[in-house]
C-alpha positions in Angstrom: 42.5 -15.5 -9.5 41.0 -12.5 -11.1 44.1 -10.6 -12.0 43.9 -11.5 -15.7 40.8 -11.2 -17.9 39.4 -14.7 -18.6 36.5 -15.4 -21.0 33.3 -16.9 -19.6 33.8 -20.3 -21.5 37.3 -20.5 -20.2 36.1 -19.9 -16.6 33.5 -22.6 -17.0 36.2 -25.0 -18.3 38.6 -24.1 -15.5 35.9 -24.7 -12.9 34.9 -28.0 -14.4 38.5 -29.3 -14.8 39.4 -28.3 -11.2 36.2 -29.9 -9.8 36.8 -33.2 -11.7 40.4 -33.5 -10.6 39.7 -32.5 -7.0 36.7 -34.8 -6.5 38.6 -37.8 -7.9 41.4 -37.1 -5.4 39.5 -36.5 -2.2 36.1 -38.3 -2.6 36.9 -41.1 -0.1 37.6 -38.5 2.6 34.3 -36.8 1.8 32.5 -40.2 2.2 34.1 -40.6 5.6 32.9 -37.0 6.5 29.3 -37.8 5.6 29.2 -41.1 7.6 30.9 -39.5 10.6 28.5 -36.6 10.6 25.4 -38.8 10.3 26.2 -41.3 13.1 24.6 -40.3 16.4 25.8 -41.1 19.9 23.6 -44.2 20.2 24.7 -45.6 16.9 28.4 -45.0 16.6 30.0 -47.3 14.1 33.2 -45.4 13.3 35.7 -43.9 15.7 37.7 -41.8 13.1 38.2 -41.1 9.5 40.8 -43.9 9.1 38.5 -46.3 11.0 35.6 -45.4 8.6 37.7 -45.9 5.5 39.1 -49.3 6.7 35.7 -50.6 7.6 34.3 -49.3 4.3 37.0 -51.2 2.3 36.4 -54.4 4.3 32.6 -54.4 3.9 32.2 -52.8 0.5 35.5 -53.1 -1.3 37.8 -50.4 -2.6 35.2 -48.9 -4.8 32.9 -48.6 -1.9 34.9 -45.5 -1.0 33.6 -43.9 -4.2 30.0 -44.6 -3.6 28.1 -41.6 -5.0 31.1 -40.2 -6.8 29.3 -40.4 -10.2 26.8 -37.8 -9.0 29.6 -35.5 -7.9 31.7 -36.0 -11.1 28.6 -35.3 -13.2 27.4 -32.2 -11.3 30.7 -30.8 -9.9 31.5 -29.2 -13.3 28.5 -26.8 -13.3 28.7 -26.4 -9.6 32.3 -25.3 -9.4 32.0 -23.3 -12.7 29.0 -21.4 -11.4 30.7 -20.7 -8.1 34.0 -19.4 -9.5 32.6 -17.6 -12.5 29.9 -15.9 -10.4 32.5 -14.6 -8.0 34.5 -13.1 -10.8 31.3 -11.6 -12.3 30.3 -10.0 -9.0 33.9 -8.8 -8.3 34.0 -7.2 -11.8 30.7 -5.4 -11.4 31.5 -4.2 -7.8 34.8 -2.7 -8.8 35.2 0.9 -9.9 37.6 1.5 -12.8 39.6 -1.6 -11.9 40.3 -0.3 -8.3 40.9 -2.8 -5.5 37.7 -4.0 -3.9 37.1 -3.2 -0.3 36.7 -6.1 2.1 32.9 -5.5 2.3 32.6 -5.7 -1.5 34.7 -8.8 -1.6 32.3 -10.4 0.9 29.3 -9.3 -1.2 30.8 -10.9 -4.2 31.4 -14.1 -2.3 27.8 -13.9 -1.0 26.5 -13.7 -4.6 28.6 -16.7 -5.7 27.5 -18.8 -2.8 23.8 -18.0 -3.5 24.1 -18.8 -7.2 25.8 -22.2 -6.7 23.1 -23.8 -4.5 21.0 -24.2 -7.7 23.3 -27.2 -8.5 24.8 -27.9 -5.1 21.5 -28.8 -3.3 20.4 -31.6 -5.6 24.0 -32.8 -6.0 24.5 -33.1 -2.2 21.0 -34.6 -1.7 21.7 -37.5 -4.0 25.4 -37.9 -3.0 24.5 -38.1 0.7 22.0 -40.9 0.2 24.5 -43.0 -1.8 27.4 -42.3 0.6 25.4 -43.2 3.7 23.8 -46.3 2.3 26.8 -48.4 3.3 26.8 -47.1 6.9 23.1 -48.0 7.3 23.8 -51.4 5.8 26.7 -52.1 8.1 24.8 -51.2 11.2 22.2 -53.8 10.3 24.5 -56.7 9.7 26.4 -59.0 12.0 30.2 -58.8 11.6 30.4 -62.5 10.6 28.0 -61.9 7.7 30.0 -59.1 6.1 30.7 -59.6 2.5 33.4 -57.9 0.4 31.3 -55.8 -1.9 27.8 -55.4 -0.3 26.5 -55.4 3.3 23.7 -57.7 4.3 20.9 -57.6 6.8 19.5 -60.7 8.6 15.8 -61.3 7.9 13.6 -64.1 9.2 14.0 -66.0 5.9 17.8 -65.7 5.9 20.4 -63.1 4.9 19.1 -60.5 2.4 21.5 -58.4 0.4 21.0 -54.6 0.8 21.3 -53.0 -2.6 22.2 -49.4 -2.9 19.9 -47.5 -5.2 21.4 -45.7 -8.2 21.3 -41.9 -8.5 18.8 -42.2 -11.3 16.5 -44.4 -9.2 16.7 -41.9 -6.3 16.0 -39.0 -8.7 13.0 -40.7 -10.2 11.6 -41.6 -6.8 12.1 -38.1 -5.3 10.5 -36.5 -8.4 7.6 -38.9 -8.3 6.9 -38.5 -4.6 7.7 -34.9 -4.0 8.3 -33.2 -7.3 11.3 -30.9 -7.8 11.1 -29.9 -4.1 12.3 -33.4 -3.3 15.7 -32.7 -4.9 15.9 -29.4 -3.0 15.3 -30.7 0.5 17.7 -28.9 2.8 18.0 -25.8 0.5 17.8 -23.5 3.5 20.6 -25.3 5.3 22.7 -25.4 2.1 22.3 -21.6 1.7 23.3 -21.2 5.4 26.5 -23.2 4.7 27.5 -22.0 1.2 26.9 -18.3 1.5 29.0 -17.8 4.7 31.6 -20.2 3.2 32.0 -18.0 0.1 31.9 -14.8 2.2 34.9 -16.2 4.1 36.7 -18.0 1.3 37.0 -15.5 -1.6 38.1 -12.4 0.4 40.6 -14.5 2.4 42.0 -16.1 -0.7 42.3 -12.8 -2.6 44.2 -11.2 0.3 46.5 -14.2 1.0 47.2 -14.4 -2.7 48.1 -10.7 -2.9 50.7 -11.2 -0.2 52.7 -13.4 -2.6 52.5 -11.2 -5.7 55.7 -10.3 -7.6 55.6 -6.5 -7.4 52.5 -4.3 -7.4 51.0 -5.6 -10.6 52.6 -9.0 -11.2 50.7 -12.2 -10.5 51.5 -14.5 -7.6 53.4 -17.7 -8.3 51.3 -20.8 -8.8 52.4 -22.3 -5.5 51.2 -19.2 -3.7 47.8 -19.5 -5.4 47.7 -23.2 -4.4 48.7 -22.5 -0.8 46.2 -19.6 -0.5 43.4 -21.7 -1.9 44.2 -24.5 0.6 44.4 -22.2 3.6 41.3 -20.2 2.7 39.4 -23.3 1.8 40.2 -25.2 5.0 39.5 -22.1 7.2 36.1 -21.5 5.6 35.3 -25.2 5.7 35.9 -25.5 9.5 34.0 -22.3 10.2 30.8 -23.5 8.5 31.1 -27.2 9.6 28.3 -26.9 12.2 25.9 -25.9 9.4 27.3 -28.7 7.2 26.4 -31.2 10.0 22.8 -29.9 10.1 22.5 -30.0 6.3 23.8 -33.6 6.1 21.4 -34.7 8.8 18.4 -33.0 7.2 19.2 -34.4 3.7 19.6 -38.0 4.9 16.4 -39.9 4.0 17.4 -43.3 5.5 18.3 -43.7 9.2 19.0 -46.4 11.7 16.2 -47.5 14.0 17.7 -45.7 17.0 18.5 -42.4 15.2 16.7 -39.1 15.5 14.7 -37.6 12.6 14.4 -33.8 12.1 11.6 -31.6 10.9 13.8 -28.6 10.1 17.0 -26.6 10.9 15.8 -25.4 14.4 14.6 -28.9 15.4 17.9 -30.4 14.2 19.9 -27.9 16.3 17.8 -28.5 19.4 18.0 -32.3 19.2 21.7 -32.4 18.5 22.4 -30.1 21.5 20.1 -32.1 23.7 21.3 -35.6 22.7 24.8 -35.2 21.6 26.1 -31.9 22.9 27.8 -28.9 21.2 30.8 -31.1 20.1 28.6 -32.9 17.6 28.6 -29.8 15.4 32.3 -30.4 14.8 31.9 -34.0 13.6 33.8 -34.5 10.4 35.4 -31.0 10.6 38.9 -32.2 9.9 37.7 -34.5 7.1 35.9 -31.5 5.5 39.1 -29.4 5.8 41.0 -32.2 4.1 38.4 -32.3 1.3 38.0 -28.6 0.7 41.6 -27.5 1.0 43.0 -29.4 -2.1 39.7 -28.8 -4.0 40.2 -25.1 -3.9 44.0 -25.2 -4.1 43.7 -27.2 -7.3 41.0 -24.8 -8.6 43.3 -21.8 -8.2 46.2 -23.6 -9.9 44.0 -24.5 -12.8 43.0 -20.9 -13.2 46.6 -19.8 -12.8 47.8 -22.2 -15.5 45.0 -21.1 -17.9 43.8 -24.6 -18.6 40.5 -23.3 -20.0 42.2 -21.0 -22.4 44.5 -23.8 -23.5 41.6 -26.1 -24.3 39.7 -23.4 -26.1 42.7 -22.7 -28.3 42.2 -26.1 -30.0 38.6 -25.3 -31.0 38.0 -23.7 -34.4 37.4 -20.0 -34.2 34.2 -18.6 -35.6 34.5 -16.0 -38.4 32.1 -13.1 -37.9 
């Protein structure tokens, strides 16, 4: 990814374009991941990713699979741009006279990138999880015979009451009003514990896999090698940090079923999951997460390879100094 010099604006555009394309393609799988991770043993509604998506379509309609996508599509541009640009920035400053980075320095660059991105990732995930999980909570509270096509219902003493999912703006205003900016950054520690190790694994692994496919010592790797390297590195890193992703998802969920546990922090969450659900619960949604992350980062590397950012910038008028 970093073989050619790319300007900062081009890096930001590349990250944004890659994020928008990737999210649009894989968001339904990400929704299934969130719902599978959030359901606890005493409240299992879905048996698998496909079962989750089928039930979501039946109860919420096709666009129910994209519940919360607007938040991701809005914030994924700065999130991916910060992550990819920060990695290149740290790699550049850690290299000496253009020499190949050692594995330790590659991991340090990834650590820096993961730390920077949580500025955007934490509030984005906080809002996205509430919107994605709203349908699961609604479905648990309604009888099968009362399912409607677009919106779940609950049964109240006065009759059926429609459960309306709040919008991202409503959630943001409510969190800011009740808890201030800290409300949007709930789960920051867990997000750091997930994203920093992810980047430490992903970026060095991608760079080394990509180098294997280079044409000669100095030539770039073909785009399909960059895509495959991004997919392999992304899915490997995603599965490796999935236990922390489960913890982060549980901590950031504000609404729960009546029989579901609540958590006061990372340690409390780990203890209750181990006690009530066993170690296997930390792998919930792992294959969904791998299916989400692999194409996201594969697409990102291809966008960088094709120079989409530079192409877009070429249409903008150049400033005369």
